[in-house]
C-alpha positions in Angstrom: -206.7 74.7 -103.9 -206.5 76.2 -107.4 -203.2 74.4 -107.8 -204.7 71.1 -106.7 -207.7 71.5 -109.1 -205.2 72.4 -111.9 -203.2 69.2 -111.1 -206.4 67.1 -111.2 -207.3 68.6 -114.6 -203.9 67.6 -115.9 -204.1 64.1 -114.5 -207.5 63.5 -116.2 -205.5 63.0 -119.4 -203.7 60.0 -118.0 -204.7 56.5 -118.8 -206.9 55.2 -116.0 -204.5 52.4 -115.0 -201.8 55.1 -114.4 -204.1 57.4 -112.5 -205.6 54.5 -110.5 -202.2 53.3 -109.3 -201.2 56.9 -108.5 -204.3 57.2 -106.3 -203.6 54.0 -104.5 -200.0 55.1 -103.7 -201.3 58.3 -102.2 -203.8 56.2 -100.2 -201.1 54.1 -98.8 -199.3 57.3 -97.6 -202.5 58.6 -96.1 -203.1 55.3 -94.2 -199.6 55.7 -92.7 -200.1 59.3 -91.7 -203.8 60.0 -90.9 -203.9 58.3 -87.5 -207.4 59.6 -86.5 -209.0 58.4 -89.7 -207.2 55.1 -89.5 -208.6 54.7 -86.0 -212.1 55.3 -87.2 -211.8 52.8 -90.0 -210.3 50.1 -87.8 -213.0 50.7 -85.1 -215.7 50.3 -87.7 -214.1 47.1 -89.0 -213.8 45.7 -85.5 -217.5 46.4 -84.9 -218.7 45.1 -88.3 -216.3 42.3 -89.1 -215.4 40.7 -85.7 -214.7 37.4 -87.5 -211.6 38.9 -89.0 -208.3 39.0 -87.1 -206.7 42.3 -86.3 -204.0 41.9 -88.9 -206.7 41.2 -91.6 -208.6 44.3 -90.6 -205.4 46.4 -90.9 -204.9 45.0 -94.4 -208.6 45.8 -95.3 -208.3 49.3 -93.8 -205.2 50.0 -95.9 -207.0 48.7 -99.0 -209.9 51.1 -98.2 -207.6 54.1 -97.9 -206.1 53.1 -101.3 -209.6 52.7 -102.9 -210.9 56.0 -101.4 -207.9 58.0 -102.5 -208.1 56.4 -106.0 -211.7 57.3 -106.3 -210.9 61.0 -105.4 -208.2 61.3 -108.0 -210.3 59.5 -110.6 -213.0 62.1 -110.2 -210.8 64.2 -112.5 -212.0 61.9 -115.3 -215.6 62.2 -114.2 -215.4 66.0 -114.1 -213.5 66.6 -117.4 -213.4 63.6 -119.6 -215.6 63.4 -122.7 -218.9 61.6 -122.6 -217.5 59.1 -125.1 -214.6 58.2 -122.8 -216.9 58.0 -119.8 -219.3 55.6 -121.7 -216.3 53.4 -122.5 -215.2 53.3 -118.8 -218.5 53.0 -117.1 -220.2 49.6 -117.4 -223.8 49.9 -116.4 -225.7 46.7 -115.5 -228.4 46.2 -116.7 -228.8 49.9 -117.6 -230.1 53.1 -116.2 -233.7 52.4 -115.4 -235.2 55.1 -117.6 -238.5 53.3 -118.0 -239.1 53.3 -114.3 -238.0 56.9 -114.0 -240.4 57.9 -116.8 -243.2 55.9 -115.2 -243.4 57.9 -111.9 -241.5 59.0 -108.8 -238.2 57.2 -108.3 -235.7 57.0 -105.6 -232.2 55.8 -106.7 -230.8 54.5 -103.4 -227.0 54.8 -103.5 -225.0 53.6 -100.4 -221.7 55.2 -99.6 -219.2 53.2 -101.6 -216.2 55.2 -102.7 -217.3 55.2 -106.3 -220.7 56.7 -105.7 -219.9 59.7 -107.9 -219.6 57.3 -110.8 -223.2 56.2 -110.2 -224.3 59.8 -110.4 -222.5 60.3 -113.7 -224.0 57.2 -115.1 -227.5 58.5 -114.4 -226.7 62.1 -115.6 -225.4 60.8 -118.9 -229.0 59.7 -119.5 -231.3 61.7 -117.2 -231.5 64.8 -114.9 -231.9 64.2 -111.2 -232.2 65.8 -107.8 -230.2 65.2 -104.7 -229.0 66.6 -101.3 -225.8 68.6 -101.5 -223.6 69.7 -98.6 -221.7 72.9 -99.5 -217.9 72.4 -99.3 -215.9 74.7 -97.0 -213.5 75.7 -99.8 -215.4 77.8 -102.4 -213.1 76.8 -105.3 -213.5 73.1 -104.7 -217.3 73.6 -104.1 -217.6 75.3 -107.5 -215.6 72.5 -109.3 -217.6 69.8 -107.6 -220.9 71.4 -108.5 -219.9 71.9 -112.1 -218.6 68.4 -112.3 -221.8 66.9 -111.0 -224.0 68.9 -113.3 -222.1 69.3 -116.5 -224.3 67.0 -118.7 -227.8 68.0 -117.6 -229.4 70.4 -115.1 -229.4 69.0 -111.6 -231.5 70.2 -108.7 -229.4 70.2 -105.5 -231.1 70.9 -102.1 -229.7 71.6 -98.7 -230.6 69.1 -96.0 -231.9 72.0 -93.9 -234.7 72.5 -96.5 -236.3 69.2 -95.5 -238.1 66.8 -97.8 -240.7 69.1 -99.3 -238.6 70.4 -102.3 -237.4 66.9 -102.9 -240.9 65.6 -103.1 -241.9 68.5 -105.5 -238.9 67.7 -107.7 -239.8 64.0 -107.8 -243.4 64.8 -108.7 -242.0 66.9 -111.5 -240.3 63.8 -112.9 -236.8 64.0 -111.4 -235.4 60.8 -109.8 -234.0 61.4 -106.3 -230.4 60.3 -106.0 -230.3 59.4 -102.3 -227.4 58.6 -100.1 -229.1 57.0 -97.1 -226.4 55.4 -94.9 -224.6 58.1 -92.9 -225.0 59.1 -89.3 -226.9 62.5 -89.2 -227.9 62.2 -85.6 -231.1 60.8 -84.0 -233.5 63.3 -85.7 -235.8 61.4 -88.2 -233.8 58.3 -87.5 -234.2 55.0 -85.6 -231.6 52.8 -84.1 -231.5 49.8 -86.4 -228.8 47.1 -86.5 -226.0 47.5 -89.1 -223.7 44.5 -89.0 -225.4 43.8 -85.6 -224.5 47.2 -84.1 -227.3 49.7 -83.4 -226.9 52.6 -85.9 -228.9 55.8 -86.2 -230.6 55.0 -89.5 -232.6 57.5 -91.5 -236.2 56.6 -92.0 -236.5 59.1 -94.9 -236.3 56.5 -97.7 -239.4 54.8 -96.4 -241.2 58.1 -95.5 -240.5 59.6 -99.0 -241.5 56.4 -100.8 -244.7 56.2 -98.8 -245.5 59.9 -99.5 -244.9 59.7 -103.2 -245.5 56.1 -104.1 -241.9 56.1 -105.5 -240.2 53.0 -106.8 -237.0 52.5 -104.8 -234.1 51.2 -107.0 -230.8 50.6 -105.3 -227.6 51.4 -107.2 -224.0 50.5 -106.3 -220.8 51.6 -108.1 -217.6 49.6 -107.7 -214.3 49.4 -109.5 -213.9 47.0 -112.4 -210.8 44.7 -112.0 -207.6 45.6 -113.8 -208.1 49.4 -113.7 -210.6 49.0 -116.6 -213.1 51.4 -115.2 -216.2 51.1 -113.0 -219.3 49.0 -112.7 -222.6 50.6 -111.9 -225.3 48.1 -110.9 -228.9 48.9 -110.7 -230.9 46.4 -108.7 -234.5 45.5 -109.1 -237.0 47.9 -107.5 -237.9 46.8 -104.0 -241.3 45.2 -103.8 -243.8 46.0 -101.0 -241.6 48.9 -99.8 -241.8 50.5 -97.4 -244.7 48.7 -95.9 -246.5 49.8 -92.7 -243.4 49.7 -90.4 -240.7 52.3 -91.1 -238.3 50.6 -88.7 -238.7 47.3 -90.6 -238.1 49.2 -93.8 -234.9 50.7 -92.4 -233.8 47.2 -91.3 -234.4 45.9 -94.8 -232.2 48.8 -96.2 -229.4 48.1 -93.8 -229.5 44.4 -94.6 -229.2 45.1 -98.3 -226.2 47.4 -97.8 -224.5 44.8 -95.6 -224.8 42.2 -98.4 -223.2 44.7 -100.9 -220.4 45.6 -98.4 -219.5 41.9 -98.1 -219.1 41.8 -101.9 -216.6 44.7 -102.0 -215.5 45.4 -98.4 -212.6 47.6 -99.2 -214.8 50.0 -101.1 -217.3 50.9 -98.4 -216.8 54.2 -96.6 -215.2 53.0 -93.4 -213.7 56.3 -92.4 -217.1 57.8 -91.6 -218.2 57.5 -88.0 -221.3 55.4 -88.8 -221.9 54.7 -85.1 -221.2 58.2 -83.8 -224.8 58.6 -82.4 -225.4 56.2 -79.6 -228.6 55.0 -77.9 -229.3 56.8 -74.6 -226.8 55.8 -72.0 -224.2 54.2 -74.3 -220.7 55.6 -74.5 -218.9 56.6 -77.7 -217.5 53.7 -79.7 -214.7 55.9 -81.1 -212.8 56.7 -77.9 -209.1 56.5 -78.6 -207.5 53.2 -77.9 -204.0 51.7 -78.4 -203.8 50.5 -82.0 -202.4 47.1 -82.8 -199.2 47.3 -84.8 -199.7 46.6 -88.5 -198.7 43.0 -89.4 -197.8 41.3 -92.6 -200.7 40.4 -94.9 -202.0 37.0 -94.1 -201.0 37.1 -90.4 -203.9 36.4 -88.0 -203.9 37.4 -84.4 -207.1 35.6 -83.7 -208.6 38.8 -82.3 
């Protein structure tokens, strides 16, 4: 792992177009070799985008592997590049909402697009924050990741096991909560809410924390700029009348928003996560192995 970290440090000196193309090449190799992850991605795409033919889903899954690998290698720039270089490469629209953050408790709701670390850096160039952190199995990588995510300003990172109380305290002390809301953590504190029409165990924590603190909920999505020119971080207007009296309805609203953003950049959403792992009582797993369709040339359509 130390050799890999050393390689990443060396690669951060490369121009972004070179590093981006390198990451995509590695992603193509991973798509060809990581059968289990490829199966998860294709299963998710069959569930969420049934209007596509199987060959189109294979092409989209390959593009996702390329985008995900690219984002991992480009973290080298996020971890070690100068603030001046990062400001040149990160296009923030319309800007980090510092006025809202200064006005009171704030939740920055960041769905799992592959460039989500860029959104965190965009915030930390301007403001401290708090977030949930999962300790990495490898201690060397864990240390590098922690340093990379907190090298500009102090960051308060909490374990999911600690619950929401330390998060609420940090928010009341003026730190925005950088929240990643759209993964399957089981049915605890979750409701089965449609995501692309499929029941998905969806955290109700965004609504519960917003209700408890009166926080403004501001979605933020990070995507690649075209032509390997950097990244775009978009802060959307704070949601009005959120969460309202119905936490299930607020979870549906969140999922619907994420669906819209996924449609805009479908290859960049985190399709290799088992988003539908937890099933309603009595339903079988959606990720049981199945015979995969053979990859076909781009543009082919099986009509599946």
